[in-house]
N, C-alpha and C positions, 0 to 999 in steps of 0.2 A: 638442651632443647626445652623450650617452654611448654607449659601445659596445653596451650591452645594448639600447638603443632601436633602434639601427641594425640589429641582428641579430634583432629580434623576429619570431617566426613565429606565425601565427594559425591557429586551427582553420578548416578549409574552404579554406585557401590551397592553390593548385596550383602545381607547379613541376617542371622536369625533374630527374632524379636518376640518377646512375651508381652501380650497386650494386658494392661493393668486396669484401664477404665475407658469410658467413652468421653469424647470431648464435646464441646458445646455445639458443634456442627454435626455430631453423630459419628465422627471418625474415631477409630481406635487410637489409644495413646500408649506408647511404650517408651523405654529409655535405653539409649545406646551410647556408650562412652559419656555418660552423665548428661546427654542431650535429649531433649524431648523430640519424639518422632510421632507425627500424625499420619495415620494410615486409614484412608477411607475404605469401608467395607469390612474391616477387621473388628472382632468382638473381644471383650474381656474374657480372660482365661485361655485365649487361643495362643498357640505358638506358631508363628509364621516366618517364612523367608520373605523378606521385603527388599525392594529396590528403591533407592533414593531418587526422587524426581525433581525436588527443589530444595535449595538451601536458603535459610533465612538467618538473620543475626542471632535469634534466640531459639530457633527450632528448625526442624527439617520435615519435609513431606516425603512420603514413600508410597509405593503401591505394592499390593500383595502379589508375589510370584507363586507361592504355594503355601498351604496350611498343613503343618505337621500334626498339630493337635487341634481338633475342631471343638468349638464351644458346644456344650450340650443344649444350649438355648438357640442355636442357629437353625433357621427354617428356610425353606425354599420360597423366594419372593413370588407371589402370584402374578405380578404385573409383567407382561412380556417386554416392556421397554424400561424396566426399573433401573438398570445400570446406565443406560444411555440418557435417560431423562434428567435425573438429578432432583426432581421435585420432591421425592420422598428419600429419606436417608436410612430408615430402620426397618424396611420390610423384611430383611433377613434375620431379624431378632424377634423371638416370640413376644406376644403383646404384654404378658405379665411382667417380663423383664424390661420391656421398654419403659414401663411406669416406674420401676425402681431406679433405672438409670437416669430418668428425667429428674427425679429428686436429687440424685448425685450431681447432675449438671448444675442445678441450682446451688448446691453446696460448694461446688468448685468455684463458681463465680464469686460467692461470698468470701471464700478463702483467698481468692486472687485480688479482689478489689476493695476489701474492707479489712479493718483491724478489730472487727466486732468479736466479742466472746461468744462464738457459735454454740458452745456447750450450754449457754443460758437461753438460747433462742429455740422455741419449739418449731421444728420444721416437720410438718405432717406428711403422711404418705400421699402419693399422687392419686387424685380422683380420676378414674379412667372411664371408658365406654364399654357397654355390653357388646355392641356391634361396631367395631372400629373401622368400617368400610363405608363407602358411598355416603359420606356425611357432609361434604362441602356444598353450600348452596349457591356458590358463585364461582365462575371460571373466567380466566383472562388468557385466551390462547392467541398467540401470534400467528399470522398467516404468511405463507410464502408459496413459491412455485417449485415444483420438481418436474421439469419438462413442461407439458401442458396441464399437468395435474396441480390443483390447489391443495395445499396441506395446511393443517392447523395443529399447533402444539406448543411446546416450550423449548427454549434453547437448552442444549445440553450443558452439563457442568463445565464451567470455565471455557465455554466455546460459543461461537455464533452459528453453530450447526443446529438447525431447527429439527426437533424430533417430532415426527408425525404421530399424533395420539388419537386413535380412533375411539377408545373408551378409557377414561381415567377412573380407576377403581376407588379413588377417594372422593370423586365428584358425585353429586346426586345424578341419578339417571336422566332427570329432566334437563339438566344443563348439558350433559353429554349429547343428548338427542338434539337440542337446539343448536349447539355448535356444529354438529355434522350436517344438519339441514341447511344452515347458512353456508357452510363450506361448499356443499354440493351446488347450491344456487349461484354462488360466486363463480364456480367453474362453468356451470351450464350457460350462464348469461355472459361469460367472458368479461366480467368486471375486473379491471386491473388491480392486482394486489401490490402492496408496497415492497420495494426491494431495499433492504437496509443498506446495502453496499452502494448502489447507484443513486439512492434517494429519489427514485422514481416509482410511480404507481399510486394507488389510491387507498385501498383498505389495509390498515395496519394490524388491527386487533379485533377479535370477536369476543365481546364480554357478554356473558349470560348469567342471569340470576333467577332463582325460583323462590317464591313464597311457599315454604314447605307445608304450612298448614292450609293455605288457600289454593295451591296449585297454579297460581298466576306466574307467568314467565315474562321476563323482560330481556330484550336483546338490545345491546348497544354496539353499533359499528363505529369503531374509532378510525377516522380517515385522515389522510395527510393534507386534505384541502376540503373546501366546502362542496366541491363537485362530487357527485355520486352517480356515475353512469347507470342507466337502466333502473333507476331508483323505483319507479312505479311498478315495474315488473317484479323486482325483487320483493317489494313490500307485499304485493298480492300473493306471490308464491309462498312467502313465510306465513302469512295469515291462513292460506288454504291448507298448508301442510301441518300447521300447528295452531289449532284453535285456542290452545291454552296461552298463546302469546298475547298479552294484553297491552304491551308497551314496546314500541320499536323506536329507538333513539339513535341519533348520530352525534358523535363527539368529534370535534376537529382538533387535531394535534399536528401542527406543521413543523414543530421543533425537532431537531436532530438529537433526540434524547431517549433514554430507556424508560422514562416516566410514561405510564400508560395514557393518562387523560390530559387533554388540553383544557383551556378555560371555557370554550364555547360548546354548548350542547343544545341541539334542536330536536323537537319532536317530529318523527316521521309518520307515526301511526299509533292509534290507540290513546292511552293516557300517559301522563308524564311519570306517574309513580305506580308501583304495584304494592299490594298489601301482603303482610304476613302477620302471624299472631304468636305471641309468647304468653302462654296461659290465657288470661282474660284480656290481655292488652293487644290491640291491633296497631300495627306500625305501618306508616306509609314510606316507601323507599324510592327515592329518585336515583338517577343514573350514577351520580358520584357520591351519594350518601354512604357513610360507613355503617355497616351492620355486621355483627359477628357472623363468621362463616360456618359455624357448627351449631345449629339451633338446639340440638339435644344437650350439648355441653354448656351452651349459653345460659340455659335455665339453672344449671348447677353453679356456674360462675356467678350469676346474679344473686343466687341464694347465699353463696359464700360472702359476697359483698354486703348483702343485707345483714347477715349474721355479724360481720365485723363492724358494721355501722352502729348496731345496737340502738336503734331508734325507739323512742318512747311516744312519739307524736308531737313533741314540743320543739324538736331540733330544727334549726335553720341549716339547710343542706346546699352545698355547691357541687355541681357535677361538671368538673373541668374536662376539656376535650370531649364534650358531651355527644358529638355526632348527632344522630336523629333523636336523642333524648331517651333511649330505651332504659338506661340505668336509672335515670330520674323517675321514669314511670314505675319501675319495679320497686322503688323505695318510697313512692309518693304517699302511700297510706301511713307511713311512719314519720313523715316530716311535716312541720308546720308551714314551711316555705321552701321552694326549690328554685335555685338560680343556676343557669348553665351558660356555657359559651363554646364557640368553635370558630376556627378561622375560615371554614368552608360555608359560605352563605346558604347553599342549598341544604346543608345539614340542619342549619338553624331554622330554615323554612319548614323542613319536615318535623323538627322538634316541636315547633309551635303548633302545627297541625295535630300532631300526636297528643300533646297535652290538652288541647281544646277538645279533641274528640273524646277524651276520657274524663272530661268535666273537671280537670284539675284547675282550681281557681288561682291559687297563690303561686304562680310560676313566672319566671322571667328568663328569656333566652336571648342572648346577644351575639352578634358577629364580632369576632376579635379574639385576642389572646387572653388566656386566663389571668396572667399577671396584671394586665392592664385593667381588666374589669374588677378583679378582687381588690386592687388598691383604690380604685375609684369608689367602689361600694364601701370600703373601709372609711374613706373620707366622709361619706354620707351617713356613717353610723351603723352600717350593716356588718356584723361579724358572724361568720358561720360557725356552728358548733361542730359540723362534720364536713370534710371535703373528700370527695371521691375523685380519683384520677384513673383513666385508662388510656395512657399515652401511646403514641406509635413506638416502633422498635428503637428509635433514637432516645427514648426515655423522656423524662420531664426536662423542659427548658430550664437552664440554670436560673433564669429570671423568675420562673415560677417557684422553684425551690426557695429562693430568697424571699419571695412573697409569702410563702407558707410559713417560713421562719419569722416573718414580720407579723402576719395576721394571727398565727398561732391558734388554729381550730383545736378543739379538745381531742378530736380523733381525725386521723388522716388515713384513708383507705386507698392503698396503691395496688391496682390491678395491672400486672406487667406481662408483656409477651417476650421480654428479652432479659434473661438473668443478669447479663453483664451490666447493662445500663441500670437495672434495678439495684444491683449491689452498689454501684457508684453513687446513686441517688440516696440510698439508705445510709451510706457513710456520712453524707452531708446532713441528712435529717436527724441522725442520731445525737447531734449536739443538743437538741431540744425534745426529742421524742424517744420513747422506749418501744422497741419492737416486741409486741405481745406474741405474735406467731406469724408463720408464713405457710400458706396452704397451696401447694402445687396442684395444677389441674391440667389434664391432657385435652387441649382443644384440637390438636392436629395429630391424631394417631398415624403411625408409620413415618413420621418426620421427627427431627431432633428438637422441634420447637416445644417449649414448655411455658405454659401460662401460670401465673400465681397471684394470690391475693394476700397482701401483707397488711396486718392491722398495727398501726402505730398510735400510741397514746401519749398525750402531752405529759412530760415529766412534771411532778409537783415541785 
C-alpha cells in the first residue's frame, strides 16, 4: 500500500488537531497525517476536534466541532454577526496577539514564496492601534430584499447569503448612520433593489465615505442602470436627515460582476468631492478615488514610508499607483520633484487638485500605467532617486518590476497590503536590491490583513 493511500483524508472525517499557527486568511493551521489542515475560527495552542469539509491536492479544510483546550488569548467577539459575516476574521483573538500573529503571517509568506535568507532581514514588530474599533472611513454594503424589507450588508463567507448589518463595529459611526438612512429611504420610497440571481432591480450597493477630520459625508448609489426611480424624493430625504452629507453620487454598473463600480459616475446633489485632512494636508476625494480606509493608521503608514524614503530635499521621487496623491503630498517637503501615475483618471484629477491646493510646484501626475510612464520619462532623461509603490492586493505588475530593474532607483519603498504578492515581488527585486527591513503595520484590526513597508536599497 503506497504512502498516499495510508495518508488519505476523507470529507466528513473527524479527528483531534493541535493548532500551530494562524494562516494568511486568519484560519488556524494544524497537521494531520503530514497534511496541512486549515480550520477557520481555531487559534494557536488550541486542541480541537475538527471535521473535514473540503479536500484539496495540497491541503484540507475543516471546521471546529469542539475545543478540548482553549487558547488563553481567545476572547468573545463583540459583533453579533461576526461568524455569519466573514468581514472580520480575528475578533475572537485578543488584540495584542493579533499583532504578533500578523508579523508571523508576513514571515510565512516569505518562507513560502522566497528563498531569501530571512535571518538577515530585519522584520520589525507590528505597529497597532490604541483603539482598534470604529476605524474604517468607507463602507460598501450590498442591498437586497427579505420579504418587503430592504437589507444592507455583506455576503457571508463562501456564500451568496446577504448578512444584514445594522451596525458594523469596525466602521466609523458616520458611515453606519448614512448606510442605514439610505436603506430606510429605499424601503420607504419602494425603490427597486437589485436581485443578483434574477439580474433585475436598480440599486445594487450603498457606498458611504466620511472625511474624518472634516465630518463631510459622501453617499454613492451604485445602480444597475441609469434609471433611479423617486430620485428627487430620495435626494431631498437624505439631505434633510443628514445635513453632513455634502455629496450624493450615482455610479452605473450594469455588468454581471462582483466588482463594485462601473465606469460612469454622475452627480446627484452637492459637490463631486468631499474633503478630509491628514495633518496639514487637505485631500479632495471623488467617488472612485482611492484613499486609505483607516486615517489614524494612515498617518503612521505614511510616516514609515517617509522614514524609509530617507529624503534630503534633493531627490526626484516617483509615486506609482499614486491614487489621489496623498503619499506624494506627505513626502513633498523632502523631494525636489514628484511624479506620479494611476490608471483611474478620477484619481489623477484629484491628485492634481491636491498638489495645486498645497502649492506644490514641481509635480507631474499622469493617467496610465507606471511602467509606461517610467520608461517614457527615462527616454527623456528623467531618472528617479526614489520610487514608492502602494499597489493593490494583486501586487506590482510584472512589467513594473521589470521597469524598476531597468530604471534602478537608489531606493525602492514598497507599501504592501498582501504578504503573498509582496514576497513574490521581493524575490524578483532581490536580484538588484537589498532588503534593509520590513515594517508590518495593522491597518485593519480584527481582520487577517496586514500592511507592511519594505525598504529596498540598490546593491552596490
